[in-house]
N, C-alpha and C positions, 0 to 999 in steps of 0.2 A: 256596873262593869259593861264594857261595849259590848255587843249583839255579835253574835255569828258572823251574818254579812258584811256588819264593816271588819270585823279582823283583816276575812278573805282578801273587803275591797279594800286596807289598809294594805295588806301582803302586797296585789297589785299590784299596787301603787308602785310601790318601791318598784317591785320588779321592773321595772319601765323604766320610773327616771332615772334605777341603777343601766338599765342598758341606751335607756337612752344620753345619757351622759359618757357611754364607752365609745356609743358611737360616733358622736360628736364629736367625744377627744381624740379617734381615731382618725375619719373623716378628715378633722381641721389642720391636724398635722402630718397626715400624709401629704392632700396640698400645699401644704409647708416646704414642704420639705421636698418637694416634684420641682417647686414656682426658685426653688432658690437653693437645694441643693445638686438635684439630678445633676451628671455631666460636668462635678467639680471635687475636688479631692476628698477626702475626708474628712472631718470636725473631732480635735478630739472633745472629749468631755472629762475621761479617766486615766491619762493618760495612753497605752495605746490598749487600758484594759477594755475600755468604752468607747467607743468611735460611733457617729452618722455618719452614714456611707450606705447610699443612696442604692437597690438593686431589685428588680424585676425576676421573683420567683413561679412560678405555673403551677408548681409544685406544692409541695408539703415541707414539711419544717426539713430543714437540710434541707434543701429545694430533692427531694425522693419525690416520686410521683408525677417528672415534670410532665412525660408524655400523658398523659393521666387527666389535666386536668376538671375537663368535665367530670372526672368522680368527685370530687373534690368538688366543686360547683354542686353537685345533687346533695350530700354529707354538710352541703353547712347546710342547705335548704330545707333539708332533714331536720338536722337542730330547730330551726326554725320555727319551724310549726310543732315539735313533739313541746318546745319553751312554752311557745303562744298557751296551747293546747292547753301546759301541766300552766299557769297562770294560774285561773281563780281557786286548787287546791291545794294548790302551800304552802305547808303545817306552820310553815314559822318566818319571822322574818330576814333570820339567815339563810335559808335558803332558796328565797328571792332574790338576797343578792349575789349566791350563786351562780342563781339561774341569767340574773340580769346580765352578770358578767361576761355567761354564754353567748346569751344572747345578741349583747350588744357589740362583742369578739365578732359572734359570724354575723352579721350581718354588714361589717363592715368587712371581715376579708371577699362576700360574698358581691359587695359593691363593686369592692375592689372588680372581681373574678366576671359580671357581670358588665361595664360601662370600660373598664381599660381596654389596649388592644392587646391583640389584634378585639376584643371581640365574642360575638355569639358566646357567649361563657366561655368566652374559657382563655380569659383577659389574664393577665401576669397578676400580684398580689405583690405592696410595694414593699417591701422591707428597707430596714436603716436605721433600727440603733443592733452594732453590731458589739457583742460581749467575745472578745478574747477568748482563740482556741475551744468557741463553741458553738454561735449561730447567727444569722442577723434574724430581724423579729422587728415589725411592726407592736403600737400597741394594741391589734385585736386580739395579737398575737397573744401578748400580755395580758389581756380580760380573759380568753376563755386560757388559757394556766394558772392566774386566779380560784377558777369561779371553778374548774376541776377539783385545782385542793383543797379548796372552801367541802363542795361537796363530798372530795371522800375523808373530809376532819368530819360531813356531819354523816356521813354513813358508818366507817367508823363509831365515833360516838350511840350508832341509834340511832339519830335524832330522826324524826319519821318523818319523809318528804312531804306525802299529800294522806289529807285529813284534815280537821280542822283544829286548830287547835288548843288543847283545854279541852277537846267535846269526847266525851267520850270513845272510845277505839277496839270495846271491847267488841270482839262476835268477829274483827278486820282482819283479814290476813295479812298476816306480820304481825298484829297487836304483838304488845310484853306482856306476859303477867306481870301483877304489882308484887 
């Protein structure tokens, strides 16, 4: 049976691997669509239900808060800090995946806000996946959404977020009775 330290390291490694993959795929797709699609007509993927269309978004989902870009930059930074803080205390692989998706997505959009025009931590996020009658998003947004959905599911299942999986959490705040 692996010791607790090895299990913690494996979960932390899983979190960082998922985050790195989500970030790399998001960054790569944004670079590709800006180079190949920006300023061009939409590309149909599934008729008019799903198209690729480059759009710069200074705000949040659905174009909300376009005048408060710096707030979203600070929120993304806070998410990154919190995930890093919890990364060594996650109790399970599913929580590591959820936090990895959140971290990778937050870093993807934070990169846009820091480095894209107009700059100074107020850059517009590159969105390009347009779902009819819904929204235009990017893969960072989908990673964040997937991470939040998984975290919500784990919470509803009362899966402990932090601690040491398999170790006794008796007496810990929020510990469940057997």
